[in-house]
N, C-alpha and C positions, 0 to 999 in steps of 0.2 A: 838486093840489101834488104834484111828484115829487121826493122826496128822494135823495139821494146822498151816499153816507160817503166824504169824503175822506180818506186817511191820509197822516201826514209822520213824520219822522224827525228829531229834533235830536240835534245833537253838542255835548257841552261838553268842557271842559278845565280840569283842576284847577290854581287856582294857590295859591300860599302866600306868607305875608308871615313873612320872618325876624325881624323886629324884634317882631310881638306874637304870633306863632305863630298866625296867623285863614287859615284855609283855606275856599275855596269853589270850585265850578263854575261857571266863566263861558262864557256861551253862544259856541260856535264861530263863527258869523255876525260877532260881535262882536268877537272875537279876531283873526279875520281880516281885519277890516278896517283893523286896525290893523298887522298885519304887513305889509299893500299898503301904507300909507303908509311905513314903515320903508324898503321898497323905494328910495323917493324921497328918503330923510333918512341918506346915509351919515356913519358918525362920530358918531352920536347917543348913542351907550353908552358910558359909561366902562369902561375894562379890567375893573373889578370885576362890573359887570353884565354884562359880554359873558361872563365864566365862569359866572355862574349864570343866565343866562337859556334856555340849552339852542334857541337858533336863533328862540325865540319873543317876542314882543312884550315889554316890560315894562309892568305895566299900575301901577295906583295900589289900594294897600290902601284898602277903602270903610271899615275899621275904624279907621285910625291914619295915613293918607296916605302912609306909607312906600313902597316898593317891592313890587310883588307881582308873584313869579316863578312861572312853571310849571313843575309837579312832574312832568311826565314821564306823568302820568297821562290817560285821555280815557274818555267815558261817552257812549251815545245811550241815546235816550228813545223809544220810538214814541206817537204820539197819532193824535187824529182827531176831525173833525167832521162837521156835517150840513149840508148846503147844499140850497136849494131850485132844481132845475136850472129850473123854470120862471119863476123870477126873475129879470128881467137882469141880467147882471153890468158894472160899468164897466169892465173890462178886455177 
């Protein structure tokens, strides 16, 4: 057995619902996927949404299903896990 510690950093964007005032940090990888899709969907947002979205995709509030907007705040978290270098990897 040959253990090895793998470190990683996750980034999050803070989103806010103006309808129910719910806030949540959304995983940046997910938000970035929606942002990539926005590049192919011109004119998807209404004028009101464009004013609130700050260049980020509009998500759906998990609390009330209304529009969920980026608040302009980000955070990062560091994490780690152990792997056995002797075990074969599927990649």
